[in-house]
C-alpha positions in Angstrom: 89.0 102.0 96.3 92.3 103.7 96.7 95.6 102.2 95.4 97.6 100.1 97.8 100.4 101.8 99.7 103.6 101.7 97.6 106.5 99.5 98.9 108.7 102.5 99.7 106.1 104.2 101.9 105.2 100.9 103.6 108.8 100.1 104.2 109.4 103.5 105.8 106.5 102.9 108.3 107.6 99.3 109.0 111.2 100.4 109.7 109.9 102.4 112.6 108.6 99.2 114.3 111.2 96.5 113.6 114.2 95.8 115.9 117.7 96.5 114.5 118.2 92.7 113.8 115.5 92.7 111.1 116.1 96.1 109.5 118.3 94.7 106.8 115.5 92.1 105.9 113.0 94.9 105.6 115.3 97.2 103.5 115.8 94.3 101.0 112.2 93.1 100.9 109.5 94.0 98.5 106.0 92.9 97.6 104.7 89.8 99.4 107.9 89.4 101.4 107.5 92.9 102.7 103.9 92.3 103.6 104.9 89.1 105.5 107.5 91.0 107.5 104.9 93.7 108.2 102.4 91.1 109.6 105.2 89.8 111.9 105.2 93.2 113.6 101.5 93.9 113.2 102.0 96.6 110.6 99.8 96.4 107.6 99.5 98.4 104.3 95.9 99.2 105.1 96.7 100.2 108.7 94.8 97.2 110.1 94.4 93.6 109.0 91.3 93.2 106.8 88.6 91.0 108.4 88.6 87.5 107.1 91.6 88.1 104.9 94.7 86.0 105.1 96.0 86.2 101.6 99.4 85.0 102.6 100.0 81.4 103.5 102.8 80.5 106.0 106.0 80.0 104.1 104.9 81.9 101.0 106.7 85.1 101.7 108.9 84.9 98.6 109.3 88.1 96.6 106.6 88.4 93.9 108.9 90.3 91.6 107.0 93.6 91.8 
């Protein structure tokens, strides 16, 4: 299995999809919070959501410190 996409690469892809109002949130986010913002815009580190996986509960988008 390959390594997950780094925050910097994922953030760059995500910034292409988000409206101007959320750009600052994406720029300042990392880890789980960045993943949660990606899900909001249907952008995932793997390119597609994994079947049967919802590793993030609603409201748990706090930064994981990574």
